[in-house]
C-alpha positions as CSV (number, residue, x, y, z in Angstrom):
1,M,-3.6,201.5,9.1
2,L,-0.1,201.5,10.6
3,D,1.2,203.9,7.9
4,N,3.4,205.8,10.3
5,E,4.8,202.6,11.8
6,I,5.7,201.3,8.3
7,V,7.6,204.5,7.5
8,L,9.4,204.3,10.8
9,N,10.2,200.6,10.2
10,H,11.8,201.5,6.9
11,F,13.9,204.1,8.7
12,L,14.9,201.7,11.4
13,L,15.9,199.0,9.0
14,G,18.2,201.5,7.3
15,M,19.8,202.1,10.7
16,F,20.1,198.3,11.1
17,E,22.0,198.1,7.8
18,Q,24.3,200.9,8.8
19,L,25.0,199.4,12.3
20,T,25.7,195.9,11.0
21,N,27.4,196.5,7.6
22,D,30.9,197.0,9.0
23,F,30.5,195.0,12.3
24,P,33.4,192.5,12.7
25,T,32.3,189.0,12.1
26,D,34.6,187.6,14.7
27,E,32.8,189.7,17.4
28,M,29.3,188.5,16.5
29,S,29.2,185.8,19.3
30,R,30.7,188.0,22.0
31,S,28.5,189.0,24.9
32,F,28.7,192.7,25.3
33,S,28.5,194.6,28.6
34,G,25.5,196.6,29.7
35,H,22.8,194.5,28.0
36,G,24.7,191.1,28.0
37,H,23.6,190.2,24.4
38,S,25.7,189.1,21.5
39,P,25.1,190.7,18.1
40,I,24.2,187.2,16.7
41,W,21.5,186.9,19.3
42,I,20.2,190.4,18.6
43,A,20.0,189.7,14.8
44,G,18.4,186.3,15.3
45,H,15.9,187.8,17.9
46,L,14.9,190.6,15.6
47,A,14.4,188.1,12.7
48,I,12.3,185.6,14.7
49,V,10.2,188.2,16.4
50,G,9.5,189.8,13.0
51,E,8.3,186.4,11.8
52,M,6.2,186.0,15.0
53,G,4.5,189.3,14.1
54,C,3.9,187.9,10.6
55,Q,2.2,184.8,12.2
56,I,-0.2,187.1,14.1
57,L,-1.3,188.5,10.7
58,G,-1.7,185.1,9.0
59,G,1.9,184.6,7.9
60,E,4.3,181.9,8.9
61,I,7.4,181.5,11.0
62,R,10.1,180.5,8.5
63,H,12.8,179.8,11.1
64,Q,11.0,177.5,13.5
65,A,14.3,176.2,15.0
66,W,15.2,179.8,16.0
67,L,12.2,180.1,18.4
68,S,14.1,178.4,21.2
69,L,17.4,180.1,20.3
70,F,16.2,183.7,19.8
71,G,12.5,183.9,20.8
72,P,11.2,186.1,23.7
73,R,13.0,185.3,27.0
74,S,15.6,183.0,25.3
75,E,19.0,182.8,26.8
76,D,21.9,184.2,24.9
77,L,24.4,181.4,25.5
78,P,27.4,181.0,23.2
79,E,27.2,177.2,23.3
80,K,23.6,177.3,22.1
81,L,24.4,179.6,19.2
82,S,27.8,178.2,18.1
83,H,26.2,176.3,15.2
84,V,24.3,179.3,13.9
85,D,25.8,181.3,11.0
86,P,25.7,185.0,11.9
87,T,25.1,185.8,8.2
88,D,21.9,183.8,8.2
89,C,20.6,185.9,11.1
90,L,21.6,189.2,9.6
91,T,20.0,188.4,6.2
92,A,16.8,187.1,7.8
93,V,15.9,190.5,9.4
94,A,14.9,192.6,6.4
95,P,12.7,189.9,4.8
96,A,10.9,189.3,8.1
97,Y,10.0,193.0,8.4
98,A,9.2,193.4,4.7
99,E,6.6,190.6,5.1
100,L,5.4,192.1,8.4
101,R,4.8,195.5,6.7
102,E,3.0,193.9,3.7
103,L,0.8,191.8,6.0
104,S,0.0,194.8,8.2
105,Q,-1.2,196.8,5.2
106,S,-3.6,194.1,4.1
107,A,-4.8,193.1,7.6
108,S,-8.5,193.8,8.3
109,A,-9.4,196.5,10.9
110,E,-11.3,193.8,12.7
111,H,-8.2,191.6,13.1
112,L,-6.0,194.5,14.0
113,N,-8.5,195.7,16.7
114,A,-8.9,192.2,18.2
115,P,-7.2,191.5,21.5
116,H,-3.7,190.1,21.1
117,D,-2.6,186.7,22.3
118,V,1.0,187.4,23.1
119,G,1.6,185.9,26.6
120,I,4.7,187.9,27.5
121,L,2.7,191.1,26.9
122,K,-0.6,190.1,28.3
123,N,-0.3,192.5,31.3
124,S,1.1,195.4,29.4
125,P,-0.7,198.5,28.0
126,L,-0.6,196.8,24.6
127,K,-4.1,195.3,24.2
128,T,-4.7,194.7,20.5
129,N,-3.0,193.0,17.6
130,E,-2.4,196.5,16.1
131,H,-0.6,197.5,19.3
132,I,1.7,194.5,19.1
133,I,2.4,195.0,15.4
134,A,3.1,198.7,15.9
135,H,5.5,197.8,18.8
136,L,7.3,195.2,16.6
137,L,7.7,197.6,13.7
138,T,9.0,200.4,15.9
139,T,9.8,200.4,19.6
140,H,11.0,196.7,19.8
141,L,13.3,197.1,16.8
142,A,14.6,200.5,18.1
143,F,15.4,199.0,21.5
144,H,17.5,196.3,20.1
145,L,19.2,198.6,17.6
146,A,20.3,200.7,20.6
147,Q,21.9,197.5,22.0
148,W,23.7,196.9,18.7
149,S,24.9,200.5,18.7
150,A,26.3,199.9,22.2
151,C,28.2,196.9,20.9
152,R,29.8,199.0,18.2
153,R,30.8,201.7,20.6
154,E,32.3,199.1,23.0
155,L,34.5,197.9,20.2
156,G,35.6,201.5,19.5
157,Q,33.7,201.9,16.3
158,P,32.5,205.4,15.6
159,K,28.9,206.6,16.4
160,L,26.7,206.6,13.3
161,F,23.8,208.8,14.5
């Protein structure tokens, strides 16, 4: 199960690497127009949400302190994030999704088909754990990569795709 989503996640993480690898460190805390997020928040958010997906499948959240900083509906405030090292956020993304892919491959059909318990998405068309994991592996990640791409373009960096 989730074979296509796993392939797409690999593809998206390659995009993440391309988008972030030459991004200026001194611009990581800047709030960008359009979406209002800073790149440090986007990276931290992707990492913690990946870990939250792992938790759905029996894994753990490795960066508990990041839940209030980067979790769903968290505020992207420079004063809240000033003590966070952007490199820590950037390097936490790939391992979170690697574990999410691994756990999704070994999850039982029964667990994947069970109703999810993600409050923020309770009234959405996503009804099962599988729907949530598929969203985290693909559409959620892609949405935030588009935000990062907009940050790059606002700085005058060339388009990559």
